[in-house]
C-alpha positions in Angstrom: 2.5 -86.1 -46.3 4.1 -87.6 -43.3 2.7 -90.0 -41.1 1.6 -88.3 -37.3 4.0 -90.0 -35.2 2.8 -92.6 -32.1 3.1 -89.2 -30.5 1.0 -86.9 -31.8 -1.8 -89.8 -32.9 -2.0 -90.3 -29.2 -2.4 -86.2 -28.4 -4.9 -86.0 -30.6 -6.8 -89.2 -28.4 -6.2 -87.1 -25.4 -7.4 -83.5 -27.0 -10.7 -85.7 -27.5 -10.7 -87.2 -23.9 -10.2 -84.1 -22.8 -13.2 -83.0 -24.6 -15.3 -86.4 -23.7 -19.1 -85.3 -20.9 -20.0 -88.3 -22.6 -21.4 -89.5 -18.8 -24.1 -87.5 -16.2 -22.7 -89.4 -13.6 -19.5 -89.1 -14.0 -17.3 -85.6 -12.3 -14.6 -84.4 -13.8 -12.2 -83.0 -15.4 -10.7 -86.9 -17.7 -7.9 -87.6 -16.7 -4.6 -89.6 -18.2 -1.0 -90.1 -18.7 1.3 -88.1 -20.3 1.6 -89.6 -24.4 4.0 -92.0 -24.3 5.3 -94.2 -26.9 5.1 -97.4 -24.4 4.7 -100.7 -25.3 3.7 -101.2 -22.2 0.0 -100.5 -21.1 -0.7 -100.0 -17.7 -4.9 -100.7 -17.5 -6.4 -98.9 -14.1 -10.1 -98.9 -13.3 -10.7 -95.5 -12.6 -9.7 -92.2 -10.7 -10.1 -92.2 -7.4 -10.8 -88.4 -6.1 -7.5 -86.2 -6.4 -6.8 -87.6 -9.4 -8.7 -85.0 -11.7 -7.4 -82.3 -9.3 -3.5 -84.1 -9.6 -4.2 -84.2 -13.4 -2.4 -87.9 -13.4 -3.9 -91.3 -12.4 -3.1 -93.4 -9.9 -1.2 -89.9 -8.0 -2.7 -90.7 -4.5 -2.6 -93.5 -1.2 -3.4 -96.5 -4.4 -0.5 -94.9 -6.5 1.9 -95.2 -3.8 1.6 -98.9 -3.3 1.8 -99.3 -6.7 5.3 -97.5 -7.2 6.6 -99.4 -4.8 5.6 -103.2 -5.9 7.2 -101.1 -9.4 9.9 -100.4 -7.8 10.4 -103.8 -5.6 10.2 -105.7 -9.7 12.4 -103.0 -11.6 14.1 -101.4 -9.1 12.5 -98.1 -10.8 11.0 -95.0 -9.0 7.9 -92.8 -9.6 9.0 -90.7 -11.9 10.4 -93.7 -14.7 7.8 -95.5 -14.1 5.7 -93.0 -15.8 8.1 -92.0 -17.9 8.3 -95.6 -19.4 4.2 -96.9 -19.4 1.7 -95.6 -20.9 -1.1 -95.7 -18.3 -4.5 -95.9 -19.4 -7.7 -97.0 -17.5 -11.2 -98.4 -18.2 -12.1 -95.7 -17.3 -11.2 -91.8 -17.4 -13.0 -90.1 -14.9 -13.8 -89.8 -11.1 -17.2 -91.8 -11.0 -18.3 -90.1 -7.5 -18.7 -92.1 -3.6 -20.8 -94.7 -3.5 -24.1 -94.3 -1.1 -22.5 -97.5 0.5 -18.6 -95.7 1.4 -16.2 -96.0 -1.6 -15.7 -94.7 -4.6 -18.0 -95.5 -6.8 -17.6 -98.1 -9.4 -18.3 -97.7 -13.4 -21.5 -98.7 -14.2 -21.1 -100.4 -18.3 -22.6 -97.7 -19.7 -19.8 -95.6 -18.5 -17.1 -98.7 -19.3 -18.3 -98.6 -22.7 -18.2 -95.2 -23.8 -14.9 -95.0 -22.3 -13.8 -98.5 -24.4 -13.4 -97.0 -27.7 -10.4 -95.0 -25.9 -8.4 -97.9 -25.3 -9.4 -99.6 -28.0 -7.7 -96.3 -29.6 -4.9 -96.3 -27.8 -4.2 -99.9 -27.2 -4.7 -99.5 -31.5 -2.0 -96.8 -31.8 0.6 -98.0 -29.6 0.0 -102.3 -29.9 1.5 -103.1 -26.8 3.6 -106.6 -26.2 2.2 -106.1 -22.8 -0.7 -105.6 -20.8 -0.2 -104.5 -17.0 -4.9 -105.3 -16.1 -4.8 -103.4 -12.1 -7.5 -104.4 -10.5 -10.8 -107.2 -11.1 -11.8 -104.4 -13.6 -9.1 -104.1 -15.6 -9.3 -107.5 -15.6 -12.6 -108.5 -16.6 -11.8 -105.7 -18.9 -8.4 -106.9 -21.0 -9.6 -111.4 -20.4 -13.4 -110.4 -21.5 -14.4 -112.4 -18.1 -14.5 -112.0 -14.2 -11.9 -113.9 -13.3 -11.1 -114.9 -9.5 -7.7 -112.7 -8.2 -6.2 -115.8 -7.4 -6.6 -117.7 -10.0 -4.9 -114.2 -13.1 -1.8 -112.5 -10.6 1.4 -114.4 -10.1 0.7 -116.1 -14.3 1.3 -114.9 -17.6 -1.4 -114.9 -20.1 -1.9 -114.3 -23.1 -4.5 -112.0 -25.3 -5.9 -110.4 -28.2 -7.1 -107.0 -26.9 -8.7 -105.2 -29.5 -7.0 -107.0 -32.6 -3.5 -106.9 -30.7 -1.8 -109.9 -28.9 0.0 -109.4 -26.1 0.9 -111.5 -22.7 -0.3 -109.8 -19.7 0.8 -109.5 -16.3 -2.3 -109.2 -13.8 -1.8 -107.0 -10.7 -4.9 -106.8 -7.6 -5.8 -103.3 -7.2 -3.0 -101.5 -4.9 -6.3 -99.7 -3.0 -6.1 -99.1 0.6 -9.3 -99.9 1.3 -8.5 -104.1 0.2 -6.8 -105.8 2.0 -6.3 -109.0 -0.3 -2.3 -108.1 -1.8 -1.8 -107.7 2.2 -3.3 -111.2 3.5 -2.7 -115.2 2.1 -1.7 -116.2 -1.3 -2.4 -112.0 -2.6 1.5 -111.6 -1.1 3.0 -114.7 -2.7 1.0 -114.2 -5.6 1.2 -110.6 -5.9 5.8 -111.1 -5.5 4.8 -113.6 -8.6 3.7 -111.1 -10.7 6.1 -108.6 -9.8 9.3 -111.3 -9.9 7.5 -112.0 -13.8 6.8 -108.4 -14.9 10.8 -108.1 -13.6 11.8 -110.6 -16.2 9.6 -109.6 -18.9 11.5 -108.8 -22.3 9.3 -105.5 -22.4 10.6 -104.6 -18.9 14.2 -105.7 -18.9 14.2 -102.8 -22.5 12.4 -100.5 -20.5 14.0 -100.4 -17.6 17.8 -101.2 -18.5 20.3 -99.5 -16.5 22.0 -97.5 -19.4 25.6 -99.0 -20.5 28.8 -97.2 -19.1 31.1 -95.9 -21.4 33.9 -97.1 -22.1 37.1 -95.6 -21.7 39.4 -95.4 -24.4 42.6 -97.6 -24.5 46.0 -95.6 -23.7 47.9 -95.7 -27.1 
């Protein structure tokens, strides 16, 4: 019997994700990106209020900022980035609104419920580059809280769910955050984008197609 392809395994995992109803406080539907067989894994925090309706992660204001960053780094717009990078998240449903304002952060139990899916995605994809976006995703990847100023603008190396990967972190592109618009965040973000542009996996994914040479005349 043939071994299932990476895409087939991801599609099966997505069906399991879509059927998940473990977290009573979460607001469905489950949000995930397409089944992209990529060696680059981006990990966000959780969908916002609009992502469930639009059916894809980073589909609203924060996404527009994130894709501008990628365009600056590798010259690719949103559609090519979505086609080359696998989008995951610490939590896959909208956590709802925080009574104090803004979106509620996923709690530890909700993170644990989603962790098994993230672990399986890592096992299927075996990524060579992780891109955690925001403090919560950075904490999950490194296994501890780290100040953004100590992580953004650097390239790390971790063993994440049993797979050794490079890590290039980004701040959260939320409009509510001023970190990436002020120093030292602006400078560190630019360093991170340059690191992404120089990474071999990003170069492979976003290399311009070579022009076919015309045959030499006899």
